[in-house]
N, C-alpha and C positions, 0 to 999 in steps of 0.2 A: 432450727438454726440453719442458716444458709450453707451451701457447700456440703461435701461428703463428711461423714463423721470422722474419718481418719484424717482428712485434710484439716478439718476444723480443730482437732486435738493438737496437731502439730503447730498450726498457726496460733492457737491459743497459748501454747507454752511460750512462744516467742513474744507474745504481746500480752502476757498475763497482768502486767502492771495496770494498764487502762481498764481492763475488764474487772479486776479486783476493785478498782475505784468506782466503776459503775454499779457493781453488785447485782447485775442481772445479765441476761443473754446479750452478748456483744452486738449481734446484728440488729438489736433494737435501739442502738445508740442514735441520738439526734445530733444535729450540728451544735446545739447548746451544750450537750454532754461533752463533745470533743473540745469545745472551747474551755469548758470548766476544767477538764483534765489537763489541758496544756497550761492553764493558769496555775493549777495545782503543782505542776512540775517546776514552774518558775518560782513559786512561793516556797517550795521545799528544797531549793538550791540544787536541782538536778542540772548537771553540766550540759552545755549545748550538744556535745558529741553523743552523750547518752540519750538526750532528748530526741535528737535527729535519728538515731538508730531505732528508737521505738516508733517514731513516725513512719519510717520506711516499712516496718512490719504492718502498721495500721493501714497504710496506703495499699499494700498488697492485699490485706484482708478484705477491705471494702471494695477495691476495684476488681480484683481477680476472683476471690472466693465468694463474695456476696453480690457481685455484679452491680455495685452502687458507685460508679465512677465519680458522681457528683460530690460524694462525701470527702474525696481527697482535697477538694477546694477549701475545706475547713481545717486542714492540717498545714501548719506553717513552720518551716524549718527555722532554727535560730542560728545566728552567726557567731562563730567562735571569735572571741576578742583577739586581735592581732597585736603582738608585742614587738617592740623594736628589738633587733638583734643585739647581742652583746658584742661590742667592738673593743678589742684589746689595744692597748697602747703599743707603740713601737718597742718600748723596753720589755713589755710582757712577751711580745712575739719573739724578740731576740732570745729571751731566756728559755721559752718553750722550745724553740728550734735548737738551741744549744744542747738541751738535755734530751732531745728526741731519742727514742730507744733504737737499738740495733734490730736486725743485724746490719752492721756497717753503717753506711750513710743513706740507706734506702728511704727510711721514714723521714729523715731530715730533708732529703731532696724532695720527696713527694709533698710534705707539708709546706716546704718553701715555695714550690710551684703553686700550690693552692693559695697561699697568702700573697705571694708576689705578683700573681697574674689575675687573681679573682676567679680562677677556674673552679668549678664545682668539684666536690669530692669524687663523684662518679666519673666525671670527665678526666680528672687526674689519673684515676685508676685505669682508664681505658686508653691512655696515651701509648703510642708505639714509638720505638726508636726513630722511625722515619718521620714522626710528627715534629721533630725538633729541627728547625731550619737555622743553623748557626750562621749561614752566610747573610741572611736577611734579618737575623735575630727575632725570629717569630716562632710561636708554638701553634701548630695546626690542631684545632679541636674538631674532631669528626663526630657528627651526629650528636651534638650537644642538646641543650634544652630545645624542645620542639622539633627534634630531629634535624636541626640545622648545623651546617659546618660554619666555623668562624676561625679567625686568626687573632692571637693576642701577642702583645709585645714580650720579648724575652730580654731580661737585663743581663749585663755582663757577669754580675755576681752569681745569678742563677745558672748561667751557662758554665761557669767555672765549677760550681758545686755539682752539676750534672756530670761533668767530665771527671771529677774526683770520684764520684759514685761509680761511674763506668769503669774506671781503672781498678777499683776494688773488686767489683763483680760484674763483668761485662754482660749486659742483658742480651737476650736472644728473642727478638720480636717485641714483647711488651717492655715498655720503659721501666715499669715497676712490677716485676713478676711476683706471683703469689706462690701458694703451695697447692699442688705441684707447679713448677715453673711454666708449664704450658698454659696456665691460667693467669689472668692479671690479678693484681692485688685487689681485694674487695673493698668497697666503701666502709664496711663494718671493721675490717682490719685496720684501715687507715684511721678511722675514728678511735679505735682502741689505742693506736699509737699516739694520737693526739691527747687522749685522756691520760695515758701514762706519762707523757711529757708534761702535761699540765700539773699533775700531782707531784712529779719530781721537781718542778720549778718552785714548789712550796706556795703556789697561788691557790686561792679558794677555788674549788671545783665549779666551773661555769660551763653551761651549754652554749653552743653557738648555733644560731638559727641556720638551717639548711647546711650545717657543717662548713660554713665559710664565714669570712669576716672581711673588713675593709682591706684592700690591697696595701701592702707596705713594700718598701724596697728590700731586696734580699741583701 
């Protein structure tokens, strides 16, 4: 068997599925064997993510351990089906924001920024107090998707909500501080707040792709 015995044992444990399918030493696999194995995974309803994870191990095995780089050309990744995101109606959004959990108005304001501007959850959490430009009614997003800065419009309703939240608990640095306050609110904490509000609004639990939805007015 190609490669060291120790390396082979480790790699075999990670790719035992195809080798059990072969029923013989894995380095004797032919392109036809690999095609048959991939067809077997499709026919047995193996998910694309599981399929691709196994192929990554196989590519390493043949290219690095067995020094057979040509074999990787026989391994083809599958594409995960892409689903349309769930888009809430304006009435559903209003109800979710109305029952957003405490403390105070922090989660309501953070979720309102996300829905009202289309800003991603991670971008909302990383907003600083200085990113709110009330004179020009803009929100400055720093190092957003692709590491790029951009500006989004800020509605009067959102500005009033941010000011109310400020009066309740003046932030210092981060617009939405986490715990401890020297750190920003995390996207996971924000999503938990959304989930709690979604349940409290008596709506069926629904996930939102990329933790965002269509922008609505605040």
